[in-house]
N, C-alpha and C positions, 0 to 999 in steps of 0.2 A: 504493500500500500504506500501511496505517496503522502506528503505533508498535508495536502488539502483533505484527504480522506480522514487522517487522524484528527485534524481540527474539526471536521464535521461531526465525528463521533464524540469528541470531547465537548463540543458546543451543545450537542443534544443531552449529554450527561449533566452538564452544568445547569441547563434549563430544567431538567427533570428533578435535580436535587433541590433547586429553588422552589419548584412547584410543590414538591412533597413537603418541604419545610413549612410553606405557607398553609398547607392543608392541615398539618399537625399542630402548629402553633404560630400565632401571629406575633409573639413576643420575640422570637429569635430572628435576628437580622439575617437576611439571605446571604450576605457576604461572609458572615461568621459561619453559617451553616455549610456553605459550599467549601470553605477552607478546611473546616474540621472534618467534613466527610472525605474530602480528597486526601487529607493527611492520614486518616485511618486506613484508607485504601492503599496508600503508599506503604504504610507500616505492614499491612497484610501482604503486599507484594514482596517486601523485603523478607518477611518471616517465612512465607511459603517458598521463596527462592532459596533461602538458607537450608530449608528442609529438602530441597531438590525437586520440588513440584513444578514442572513445566518451565523452570528457569524464568519465572514471571518477573523477577527483579531485573534481570538482564534485558528482557524484552521491553519492559516499561522504561528503563533507563535509556535504551537506544531510541525510543520514541521521543522522549524529552530532549535528547541531544539533537535529534533530527529537527524538532520544532524550532530550536534556538530562541529561548525565552527572551534574551536581550534584544535580538532583532525584532521579535514579535511585538515587544512593548515599546522600547525606546525608538526604534526605527519604523514602527507601524501604528499601533492603536493609540499610543499616547496622545497624538494630535487630536483624535476624535474625543477622547475622554476629557482632555483639558478644554477644548473648545466647547463641548457640551456643558461642562461645569461652569465656564465663564459666562455662558448665556444667561444664567440666573442671577448674576451679580448686578445689582442695581446701583447706578452711580450716585443718586441722591443719598442713599443710606451709606454707601461706601465713603462718600466725602466726609461724613461725620466720624469715620473710623480711620481716616487716611494715615494719621501719624502712628497709630497703633499697628496697622497692617504694614506700613513701611518699616517700622522698627523691628517687628517680628520677622519680616521677610529678609531684611538685610542684616541688621545688627545681631539679632538672635541666632541666625543661621551661621554667621561668621564666628560668634562667640562659642556656640555649641561645637562647631567643627574643631576649633582650637582646643577647647576643654576636653572633648572626647579623645582627641589625638594625644594630648599630653598625659591624660590619666591612663590611657592604654599603654603608652610608652613607659611610664613610671611603674605601672603595675606589672607589666611583663618583665621589666628589668629586675624588680624585687623578687619575682618568682624564678629568676635565672633564665628566662626565655627571651633572648634579645630579639626585638623587632625594630627595624629602622624607623626613625621618626616619620619619614615621608609616607610609609605604608600605614602608620597609625593615623596620620592626618587624612590619608585617603579614605580610611574607614570612617573617620569623623565627618568627612564631606558627604559620603553616600548615605549615612545614617541620620544626619541632622535635619534635613528637610522633611517636614511632615508630608505624607503622601496624600495628594488631593483625591486620589482614587479611593483610598480607604476612608479618609475623613469625610468626604462629601457623601459617600454611600451610607455612613452610619449617622453622622450628626444631623443630616437633613431629615431622616426618618424619626428622630427623637424630638424634632420641633423645639429646639433650644430657643431662648429669648433672642429676639431679632438682632440686637446689637452684638450680643455675644456670639451668635451664629455667624454674623458677618466677619467678626475678627478671625474666627477659626477657619471659615471658608476662604476669606480673602488671603490670609496668610498661607494656607495650604496651596493655593493656586500660584501665588507669586514666589514663595520660597522654593517651590518645586523647580521653577526656572533658574532661580539664583543658585540653588543647590547643584543643579546639573552643570552650571557654568563653573562653580568652585571645583566640582569633581573633575571636570574636563581640564581645568587649569593644573590641578595637582597631578592628575594622570599624565599630563604632558611632561611634567617634571620627573615623575617616577619612571615612566616607560618610553616617553617620546623624545628624550634628549633635549627637552626645553631647558634653557639656561635658567637656573633658579634665582634670578635677579628680581628685585622689587619692580623695576620698570617693565621687564619682560612679562612678568606675571600680571601686572596691572593692565598693560595693554591688551593682553590676551583676554582678560576678564571683561574689560570695557567693550572690546569688539563683539564678544558673544552677547553680553547683556544689553548694552545700549543699542547695538545693531539689531538684536531681536525685537526690542520695543519699537524701534523706528520701522522695521519691516512689518511688524504686526499692525501698526497704524496705517501704513500704505496699503497693506493687504485688506484690512477691514473696511476702510473707506472706499477702496476700489470696488469691492463686492457690494457695498452699500449703494453706490451709485448705479450699479447694474440692476440691483433690486428695485430702485426707484423708477427705472425705465420700463417696468412691466407691471401689470396688475394680475397676472396669472399666478395663483398661489403655488402651483406645482413647480413652475419655473423658479419662483423666488426661493423655495426650499432647496431645489437642486443646485442653485447658484451657491448656497452656503456650503454645500459639500465640496466645493473647490478649495475651501480654506484648509481643512484638515487633511486633504489629499495632496494635490499639487502644491498648495501653499506651504505645507509642512516640509515636503521634499525640497522645495526651492530654498527654504531657509537653511536646510542642511547643506545644499550645494554652495550657498553663499557663506557658509561657516558662521552663521549667527544662531542664536538660541531659538530653535523651533518651538520650545515649550513656552517661552515668554511671548513669542509671536502669536501663538494660539490663544493665550489668555487675553492679550490686548485686543486682538481681532474679535474674539468672542464677546468681550464687553461692548465693543463698538456695535456689533450686529444686534446684541441683546437690548441695547439702550436706544439706538437710533433707528435701525431697520425694522425690528420686530414691533416695537411700541408705536412707531409713527407711520409705517408703510404697510403693515398687515391689517386686514379687517379682523374683527373680534373672533369670528369662527375660524378663519385661517390661522390666526395667532395660536389658538388652542390646538389645532392640528399640527402646526409647526413644533410646538412645545412637546406634544406627545411623540412626534417623530424622533426628536433628539433624546427624549427620555427613554424611548425604547432602545435606541442604539446604545445609550449609556448603560442601561440595565443589562443588555445582552453581553456587551464587551466586559463589563464588570464581573458578571457570572463566570465567563470563560477565564478571565484573568485570575480570579481567586481560586479557581479549580487548579490552574497551573501552579499557583503559589504552593498549594498543598502537595502537588506532585513533585515540586522542585527538590524535596527531600531526597529523591532518588539520585540527584546529581552530586550529593555531598559525600565526600570521603573524609573521615576524620580520625583523630587520635584522642587519647585521654586528655592531653594538654589542650587540644583544640576545644574539647567539651568544656573544660574548666574556664577557658577564656570566653567561650560563648555564653556561659552562665554568668560570668562576671560582667559581660558587656551589657546585660539587661539593666542592673541598677546603675551602672556608669552612665548609660544613655538617659535614664530618667533623672538622675541628679543633675547632669549637665543641661538637660532640657529645662528643668526648674530654674536653675541659675540664670540661664540665657533669657528666660521669660521674666523672671523676677526683677532683673536690673532695669529694663526700660519702664516697667510698670511702677517700680518704686519711684522713678523720676516723674512719670506722668501723674502718679497718685498725689502729688503735692497740691494739685489744683482740680483734680477730677475724682469723683467717687465712682468706683467700679463695683459691680456685683461681687459680693464676697467670695463667690465660687469661681471667679474669672481665672485666677492663677491655677487653681486645682484642675479646672476643665481644660485650660490651655496646655497644662503639663500632661495630665492623664489622657486627654483627648488628642495629643500630638502623635497620632498613629503613624507608624511606618508600614509600608506595604510593598506592592509589586515593583515600584520604581526603585527603591533601595536595593531590592534583590536583583533587578535587572542590571543596575550599575555594578553590583558585586560580581555578577556573572560575566560582565564585559571585561573584567581584568584578565590579562593574558595568563594562561595556565602553563606550568612547566618552566616559567622564566626564572623565578626566584624561589629557592628552597630555604626554609628556616630550620637549621639543624636542631636548635633547642626545642622547637615545637614539634619537629618531625613532620611538618606539613609544608606544602607549597603556599605562597602568599595568597594565591587565588582561592585555594580550598579553605584556608583559615578565615579569610574575610567573608566567604560565602556562608560558612557555618555560623559565624558570629552574627551576620546579618539575618540569617534565617531564624536564629533563636530570638532576636529582638523583634522581628516581624511577626512571628507566631505569637509571642507574648502580647504584642500590641493588639493583634486582631482577636485572639481567643480570650485574653484576660482583660486588657484595657477596654476592648470593644464591648465586652459583655457586662462590665461593671460601671461604665460611665453613665448609664441611664439614671442611676440614683442621684448623681451629682447634678445632672441636667434638670431633673424634676425639682430638686431643692432650689436650684437657681431660678427656675420658673416661679416657684412659690415666693421667693424674695422679690422678684420683679413685680409680681402681682401686688405685693404689700407695699411696694415703693413707687407706685404710679405717680407721675408728675415730678415733683421736686423733693429732695431730701436734704437735710441740713447736716453740717459737720463743723463743730467748733464755732458755732455762731454764724457760719457762712452758708449760702444756698448755692448748690451746684446741681446741675441736671444729672440724674442717675445715668450711668453709661454701661 
């Protein structure tokens, strides 16, 4: 069978798991259910393969290697998922949260990358398992951005308070592009022979990030003016498909951030084209169309995340580092979020659950795993760990992603409910130390 056939069967399986989950319980998020089910199947394949039954583990591993997870996500469906997510971002509400989203997307992502890298480097040195700092920072870069695919799929369904939801959603969309640019920059230093100078790294980052934003604006407004030229709803919807397909590929050819391009163009289409150029009925059909694409690709992606366990070869040292990576990432996430909000909190009152939700709801998902899988295999062997850099970063990433989806994703609902109760109790204005500030 070829790759298309495998994807067809996996797509059907992901849809079936989601359907069964909804029939059994409406409380379980479909993304969590699909990931958990595929992980159980992966473990079953490994167990049966070890017992010699049909060599299922070998067959399944060959299928996963054939699909190429990194190519499927970063070079393929990521454009669709980011564009679909950005369509729901409304500029009037986003403007009220612009400083928070900017700080989380830029400052917090950089701080988390540095902290995770430094803590991993220090921890591995204390254990006697030396890992070069550049590879530790590479792990920090791929694990620091919250994954919009995981975040949007779960937070939206919980119906968090609008302003809090906008912080989480806006950050996840923008720091995804920023994280990819940081990862690409450090990757170029680690494996591409890029000179690790401040000017070289800065120019590479600016080209990717600023270039991606500018290209996204050009792309978004170009399609917007095409949409203006027709009143046919089908043509208008089809025109938007050009953005995550040819537009995303063109960004890659131009060596600018396709992720940031999709977010910017999605915001433009969602706020100018859909709201002003679509009739009410057509707008509903357009939104359902992109929701359906988003739901389908999410289901398939999270199924592949569960099966990605089959690609991991590990040692005991790797398992120890993977388990240590979970609290390290959570601690660094909290610190990176706490710092800007401690500054903003001097003049603004935030929902008391904001920091907790931003920390615990900062889910990592398929994007982090795809970046880890893109690291060259067999290039750098770590004698102390007994693993290749690729395998070590993959298993560490997989541990953090699984914990985020299966543990954080299933327990965040309580925090969101409590934050909603606080919001209901604080309608309008609330006072602090004799001053009146609008609740944020």
